[in-house]
LUMLO-591868 format. One line per 2 residues: number of its first residue (from 1); their letters; for each residue x, y, z of N, C-alpha, C. Coordinates in steps of 0.2 Angstrom, whole numbers, plus 5000, padded with zeros to 4 digits. Layout:
NUM	a	X,Y,Z,X,Y,Z,X,Y,Z ~ ... $
// end
This chain:
1	mr	5005,4994,5000,5002,5000,4999,5004,5005,4999 ~ 5002,5011,4996,5007,5016,4994,5002,5021,5001 $
3	vl	5008,5025,5003,5006,5031,5011,5007,5035,5008 ~ 5006,5043,5011,5007,5049,5011,5006,5052,5017 $
5	vv	5010,5056,5021,5008,5058,5029,5012,5064,5027 ~ 5006,5070,5029,5006,5076,5027,5007,5078,5034 $
7	ed	5015,5081,5037,5013,5081,5043,5018,5089,5047 ~ 5017,5092,5051,5019,5099,5053,5022,5095,5060 $
9	ep	5021,5089,5063,5021,5088,5070,5024,5082,5072 ~ 5031,5082,5070,5036,5075,5068,5034,5070,5072 $
11	sl	5033,5071,5081,5033,5067,5084,5028,5066,5086 ~ 5023,5066,5083,5016,5062,5081,5017,5058,5077 $
13	sq	5016,5061,5071,5018,5057,5064,5021,5051,5063 ~ 5026,5052,5067,5033,5047,5068,5030,5041,5071 $
15	ql	5025,5042,5076,5023,5038,5080,5018,5032,5073 ~ 5014,5035,5069,5009,5032,5065,5015,5028,5062 $
17	ag	5019,5033,5057,5024,5030,5049,5028,5024,5054 ~ 5030,5025,5060,5034,5017,5060,5029,5013,5061 $
19	al	5021,5014,5064,5017,5006,5064,5017,5004,5055 ~ 5015,5010,5051,5014,5006,5044,5021,5004,5043 $
21	ah	5025,5007,5043,5032,5005,5039,5034,4997,5041 ~ 5030,4995,5049,5031,4990,5052,5026,4983,5046 $
23	ag	5022,4988,5044,5014,4982,5041,5020,4981,5034 ~ 5024,4984,5033,5026,4983,5027,5026,4989,5020 $
25	ya	5021,4994,5022,5019,5001,5021,5024,5005,5015 ~ 5023,5006,5010,5027,5011,5008,5025,5018,5008 $
27	mv	5030,5022,5007,5026,5028,5012,5031,5035,5011 ~ 5028,5039,5009,5032,5047,5008,5029,5051,5014 $
29	la	5035,5055,5018,5032,5059,5024,5031,5067,5021 ~ 5029,5070,5021,5029,5076,5019,5029,5082,5024 $
31	gr	5032,5085,5024,5031,5093,5028,5036,5096,5027 ~ 5039,5103,5032,5040,5110,5031,5047,5108,5032 $
33	rq	5051,5104,5038,5058,5103,5040,5062,5097,5037 ~ 5065,5100,5031,5068,5092,5028,5074,5091,5031 $
35	dv	5078,5094,5037,5081,5088,5041,5078,5081,5045 ~ 5074,5086,5048,5067,5081,5051,5064,5076,5048 $
37	la	5062,5076,5041,5057,5072,5039,5063,5067,5038 ~ 5072,5069,5034,5075,5063,5031,5077,5059,5037 $
39	aa	5079,5063,5043,5081,5059,5047,5073,5052,5049 ~ 5068,5053,5048,5062,5050,5050,5064,5045,5047 $
41	aa	5063,5045,5040,5061,5042,5034,5068,5038,5035 ~ 5075,5040,5036,5079,5035,5037,5078,5030,5041 $
43	gl	5075,5034,5048,5074,5028,5053,5070,5023,5052 ~ 5063,5024,5048,5060,5020,5045,5061,5013,5040 $
45	ge	5065,5014,5037,5069,5009,5031,5067,5010,5026 ~ 5071,5006,5021,5069,5007,5013,5064,5008,5011 $
47	ra	5057,5008,5013,5052,5009,5010,5050,5016,5011 ~ 5051,5019,5016,5049,5025,5017,5055,5031,5014 $
49	dw	5051,5035,5011,5055,5042,5008,5053,5049,5010 ~ 5053,5056,5009,5051,5059,5011,5050,5066,5003 $
51	ia	5047,5071,5004,5048,5077,4999,5046,5083,5005 ~ 5049,5089,5002,5047,5094,5007,5039,5098,5003 $
53	cd	5036,5098,5010,5028,5100,5007,5027,5105,5013 ~ 5025,5111,5010,5019,5117,5014,5011,5117,5010 $
55	vg	5009,5115,5019,5000,5115,5016,5000,5121,5015 ~ 5003,5128,5017,4999,5134,5014,5000,5134,5007 $
57	se	5001,5129,5004,5005,5133,4997,5001,5125,4993 ~ 4996,5128,4989,4993,5121,4984,4996,5119,4980 $
59	es	5001,5125,4978,5007,5120,4972,5011,5116,4976 ~ 5014,5117,4983,5018,5113,4986,5014,5105,4987 $
61	ve	5007,5105,4990,5003,5099,4992,5004,5097,4984 ~ 5001,5101,4980,5000,5098,4973,5005,5091,4968 $
63	ta	5012,5096,4972,5016,5092,4969,5020,5086,4974 ~ 5019,5088,4979,5017,5081,4984,5015,5074,4982 $
65	va	5011,5075,4980,5005,5072,4979,5006,5067,4973 ~ 5009,5072,4967,5010,5069,4962,5016,5066,4961 $
67	tv	5021,5069,4966,5028,5063,4966,5026,5058,4972 ~ 5022,5056,4975,5019,5051,4976,5017,5046,4971 $
69	vr	5013,5047,4968,5010,5043,4963,5015,5041,4959 ~ 5022,5046,4958,5026,5043,4951,5031,5043,4955 $
71	rh	5032,5041,4961,5038,5036,4963,5035,5030,4967 ~ 5027,5027,4966,5026,5023,4968,5020,5019,4967 $
73	gg	5017,5021,4962,5012,5020,4957,5005,5023,4958 ~ 5005,5027,4964,4999,5026,4966,4997,5030,4972 $
75	ld	4991,5030,4977,4990,5033,4983,4985,5031,4984 ~ 4987,5025,4990,4982,5022,4994,4977,5025,5001 $
77	la	4984,5028,5005,4981,5029,5011,4985,5037,5012 ~ 4982,5042,5013,4982,5049,5015,4983,5051,5023 $
79	vn	4987,5054,5030,4985,5055,5034,4989,5062,5033 ~ 4983,5066,5036,4984,5073,5035,4985,5076,5044 $
81	sa	4992,5077,5045,4993,5076,5052,4996,5087,5052 ~ 4995,5091,5048,4998,5096,5048,4995,5102,5056 $
83	gl	5000,5103,5058,4996,5107,5066,4999,5114,5067 ~ 4997,5119,5069,4998,5125,5071,4993,5128,5079 $
85	ga	4998,5130,5083,4992,5133,5089,4995,5140,5090 ~ 4992,5142,5094,4994,5149,5094,4989,5151,5103 $
87	ag	4992,5154,5106,4990,5158,5111,4987,5164,5114 ~ 4982,5164,5115,4978,5172,5115,4969,5172,5116 $
89	tv	4968,5176,5123,4961,5176,5122,4957,5179,5116 ~ 4953,5178,5115,4947,5181,5111,4949,5188,5108 $
91	ta	4948,5191,5113,4950,5200,5111,4954,5201,5111 ~ 4960,5198,5113,4968,5199,5112,4972,5198,5106 $
93	ma	4969,5191,5104,4972,5186,5099,4972,5192,5090 ~ 4976,5192,5090,4978,5197,5081,4973,5194,5078 $
95	pa	4970,5195,5072,4967,5193,5068,4971,5190,5062 ~ 4977,5192,5061,4981,5187,5057,4984,5183,5059 $
97	ef	4984,5181,5067,4989,5177,5071,4981,5171,5070 ~ 4977,5172,5070,4970,5170,5070,4970,5164,5064 $
99	vq	4970,5171,5057,4968,5166,5051,4975,5162,5050 ~ 4982,5161,5052,4987,5160,5050,4984,5152,5055 $
101	vl	4983,5151,5059,4980,5146,5060,4976,5141,5059 ~ 4970,5147,5057,4965,5140,5052,4968,5139,5045 $
103	dt	4974,5144,5040,4977,5142,5036,4980,5135,5037 ~ 4983,5135,5040,4988,5128,5041,4981,5121,5044 $
105	nl	4979,5123,5051,4976,5119,5052,4967,5115,5048 ~ 4965,5122,5044,4960,5117,5040,4960,5120,5033 $
107	hg	4964,5124,5030,4965,5126,5024,4970,5121,5021 ~ 4975,5122,5027,4981,5114,5023,4977,5108,5023 $
109	vf	4974,5107,5028,4970,5099,5028,4964,5099,5019 ~ 4961,5105,5018,4957,5106,5013,4963,5107,5007 $
111	rs	4970,5109,5007,4972,5108,4999,4974,5099,5001 ~ 4978,5098,5006,4980,5092,5005,4974,5085,5004 $
113	lr	4968,5088,5005,4963,5082,5003,4959,5084,4997 ~ 4961,5089,4995,4958,5090,4987,4963,5085,4982 $
115	ae	4972,5085,4983,4974,5082,4980,4973,5075,4980 ~ 4973,5076,4988,4975,5066,4988,4970,5061,4984 $
117	tr	4963,5067,4986,4956,5064,4980,4958,5061,4972 ~ 4957,5067,4970,4962,5066,4963,4966,5062,4962 $
119	am	4972,5059,4966,4975,5054,4964,4972,5047,4965 ~ 4968,5047,4970,4964,5042,4972,4958,5040,4967 $
121	ra	4952,5045,4965,4950,5044,4959,4953,5042,4953 ~ 4960,5046,4952,4962,5043,4947,4964,5035,4943 $
123	tg	4963,5033,4950,4965,5024,4949,4959,5019,4949 ~ 4954,5023,4953,4948,5020,4953,4948,5018,4957 $
125	kg	4953,5013,4960,4953,5009,4965,4951,5012,4973 ~ 4948,5017,4974,4947,5023,4980,4953,5020,4985 $
127	gs	4954,5024,4991,4959,5027,4996,4954,5027,5004 ~ 4958,5032,5007,4956,5031,5013,4960,5038,5012 $
129	iv	4956,5041,5018,4962,5048,5019,4959,5048,5029 ~ 4965,5050,5032,4963,5053,5039,4967,5059,5040 $
131	nv	4960,5062,5043,4964,5068,5047,4964,5069,5053 ~ 4969,5073,5056,4969,5070,5064,4968,5081,5066 $
133	ss	4961,5078,5071,4958,5083,5073,4961,5084,5078 ~ 4958,5084,5083,4958,5086,5090,4953,5086,5093 $
135	ia	4953,5084,5103,4946,5086,5105,4946,5091,5107 ~ 4950,5096,5104,4949,5103,5106,4943,5105,5100 $
137	ae	4942,5101,5096,4936,5101,5091,4931,5103,5092 ~ 4930,5097,5100,4920,5100,5102,4921,5100,5110 $
139	lt	4929,5103,5115,4930,5105,5118,4932,5111,5120 ~ 4930,5117,5123,4933,5123,5124,4938,5123,5128 $
141	hp	4945,5126,5127,4951,5127,5128,4952,5136,5130 ~ 4952,5135,5137,4954,5145,5137,4960,5145,5130 $
143	wm	4962,5151,5131,4967,5155,5126,4966,5152,5119 ~ 4963,5147,5117,4966,5143,5111,4959,5141,5108 $
145	sa	4955,5149,5105,4949,5149,5102,4955,5146,5094 ~ 4958,5149,5090,4960,5150,5084,4960,5140,5082 $
147	yc	4962,5138,5088,4965,5129,5088,4958,5127,5086 ~ 4954,5129,5093,4949,5125,5092,4943,5126,5087 $
149	vs	4942,5132,5084,4937,5133,5078,4941,5131,5072 ~ 4947,5130,5072,4952,5125,5064,4948,5119,5066 $
151	ka	4950,5115,5071,4950,5108,5071,4942,5105,5070 ~ 4939,5110,5076,4930,5109,5073,4930,5109,5067 $
153	gv	4933,5112,5061,4931,5115,5054,4934,5107,5051 ~ 4939,5106,5054,4941,5101,5053,4937,5094,5051 $
155	nm	4933,5093,5057,4929,5089,5057,4924,5089,5052 ~ 4920,5096,5051,4917,5095,5048,4916,5095,5040 $
157	lt	4924,5098,5038,4927,5095,5031,4927,5087,5032 ~ 4930,5084,5036,4929,5076,5037,4923,5075,5034 $
159	rc	4917,5075,5036,4911,5073,5038,4908,5074,5030 ~ 4908,5081,5028,4908,5083,5021,4911,5078,5015 $
161	aa	4917,5077,5017,4922,5075,5013,4918,5066,5011 ~ 4920,5064,5018,4917,5057,5019,4910,5055,5014 $
163	de	4904,5061,5016,4897,5059,5012,4899,5060,5003 ~ 4902,5064,5001,4902,5066,4995,4908,5060,4992 $
165	lg	4914,5059,4994,4919,5053,4993,4917,5046,4992 ~ 4912,5046,4997,4911,5038,4997,4908,5035,4993 $
167	ah	4906,5038,4986,4902,5036,4981,4910,5031,4976 ~ 4912,5037,4977,4921,5034,4974,4925,5029,4977 $
169	gi	4922,5025,4982,4925,5022,4986,4932,5025,4991 ~ 4932,5031,4992,4936,5034,4997,4931,5036,5002 $
171	rv	4937,5033,5007,4934,5034,5017,4938,5040,5018 ~ 4932,5043,5022,4937,5049,5025,4935,5050,5032 $
173	na	4940,5049,5037,4939,5049,5045,4944,5054,5048 ~ 4941,5056,5053,4946,5058,5058,4946,5057,5063 $
175	vm	4954,5057,5067,4953,5054,5072,4955,5063,5077 ~ 4952,5060,5084,4954,5065,5090,4958,5067,5096 $
177	pg	4963,5065,5094,4967,5064,5100,4967,5070,5105 ~ 4967,5067,5112,4969,5072,5118,4977,5074,5118 $
179	lv	4978,5077,5123,4984,5082,5123,4990,5075,5122 ~ 4995,5077,5119,4999,5072,5117,5007,5076,5116 $
181	dt	5013,5074,5119,5018,5077,5121,5023,5077,5113 ~ 5020,5082,5110,5023,5084,5104,5028,5092,5106 $
183	el	5029,5094,5102,5033,5099,5102,5027,5106,5100 ~ 5021,5106,5098,5014,5107,5096,5012,5111,5105 $
185	aa	5013,5103,5107,5010,5102,5114,5015,5106,5121 ~ 5020,5108,5121,5024,5108,5126,5023,5113,5131 $
187	ll	5020,5120,5128,5018,5123,5134,5013,5119,5139 ~ 5008,5115,5136,5004,5114,5138,5006,5107,5144 $
189	vq	5009,5103,5140,5012,5097,5145,5017,5097,5149 ~ 5018,5104,5149,5025,5104,5154,5023,5109,5157 $
191	sd	5018,5111,5159,5012,5115,5165,5009,5113,5170 ~ 5013,5112,5177,5008,5108,5181,5000,5110,5183 $
193	ea	4997,5116,5179,4992,5119,5178,4989,5113,5175 ~ 4990,5113,5170,4987,5110,5162,4987,5102,5164 $
195	tr	4992,5101,5168,4991,5093,5167,4989,5090,5175 ~ 4988,5095,5178,4983,5092,5183,4979,5088,5184 $
197	e	4976,5082,5188,4971,5076,5186,4967,5083,5192 $
// end
């Protein structure tokens, strides 16, 4: 099976990619940090490679998906795990910062999903797309309105895409992890107040 993992949260994506590599999948890791991608792919074995990709750019996403198809002959599974966080109250957060979070977390998933869907439909064999959302999609978090809104949007985008693409044999699902010890969550994980039971 040919897999594309689109990520900006390497530690989370590497856990998933490791499980897929262990199962024998051929995969491409895509993200902005080339040194991190190269190291991760090297650690996953010969069936894993990588490509630089910025989900903020439609051209970059289209190129990444086309590269997967060219290198591996198709795309069967895609995991969209790009994420950006920001902290600030609703009244204090700058509109540009709010938009930036939505552009990565929601619009980035949209750009990726569109390109992945085209690749899967081209083969006529269907496929599966998994979007990494968050419990923040349904639970409020103080000072995290942009993140919560973006993940709620990912959930609805996932549901709409699943409704539309099921007829083409493409499954679209979202997973909603809780707090995971990654770079993105470092401030929360290292906070006694945030981790207190």
